[in-house]
N, C-alpha and C positions, 0 to 999 in steps of 0.2 A: 591348810597346811603351809608352814613356812617355806619359802623358796630359798634354799641354801645358796643359790647363785648371787643373792644379794650380799652375802659376805664378801665375795670377790669384788663386787661393785664398790663396797665400802673400802676394801684394801686399795683399789685403784684410785679412789677419791682421796684417801689419805696420802698416797704416794704423789699425787698431783697437786695437792693443796699446799700453798706456801705457808699456811698457818701451822702445818704439821711437818715441816722440813727439819725434823730432829729425830733423834734415836728412839724416843718413845713412840712417835708416829710410825717409824719403820718397823719397830718390833710388833706393834699392834697390827700393822698391815700384813706381816708375815703370818701371824696367828689367824687372821681372818681368811687369808689365802688358803692356808692349810685346811681350815674347817669347811670352806666351800668345796674343796676337792674331796675331803674325807666324807662329808655328809652325802654328796652326790654319788660317790662310790658305794657307800653303805646302802643307799636307797636302791641303786641299780642291782646290787647283789641280792637284796631282799626281793626285788621283783623277779629275780631268777630262782627264788626259792630258798635262799640261804637265810638262816636265822642267827641272830647274835643275842644270846641270853645273858652273858656275863659282862655286865657294865664295866667291871674292873679291868677287863682284858679287851674291850671292844676295839680299841685302836689297833692293837697287835693282830687280833682275829680278822678284822677287815683287810688289813694289809696282807696277811698270810693267804686268805681266800683269793684276793686279787692276784697274788703271785702264782697261785695254782692255775689261774685262767690266762694270765698274761704277765710273765715275769718282768718284762721291761716296764710295764705300767705299774706293777707292784713296787718295783725299785724306785720309780719316780715318786710315788706317793710316800714311800718310806723316807726318801731324801727330803721331801717337803716336811714330813713329820719331824725329822731330825733338826731341820732349821727352825721349826716352830718351838721345839723343846729348848734349843739354844737361845732363841729370842726371849722365851718366857722365863727361863730358870737360871741362865748363866749371865749374870750382869757384867762379868768381865769379858764376855765375848764381844768381838767387834761386829756390829750390825750397821750396815750402810744402806743408803738409798738404792744403790745398785743391787745389793742382795735382796732388798724388798721387791724391786722390779723383777728380778729373776724368779723369785718365788711366786709372784703374781702370774707371770707368764707360764711357769710350770703348772700352776693350779689350773689355768685356763686350758692348757693342753691336756691335762689329765681329765678334766671335766668333759671335754669334747670326745676324747677317745673312749671313755668309760661307757658312753651311750651305745657303742657298737659291741659291747660284751655280749656274748651269747652262750 
């Protein structure tokens, strides 16, 4: 089984690598940071007995289920999702190295806290 924490590792490598000190690298890092947190959250919720059948709504469903269990954590994951959407789909949005770093730290925090869900 793939270890989704490797996505966060890639995000941090992109943010720290001088070869990727540009907007494309920062946008990619934000996406990888989001998916690390999203997949870890989904996995933990599935361990707790939640199933997600509708692939078209899976992001919204995971966030909503997380909010039922921990509103603050759900809001954090939703904020990270919003930044990922902005980075992936809105080419006129300003995406900086600082934003990439904030998203990576947010992902790391979510990933650590989601382990304690019960």
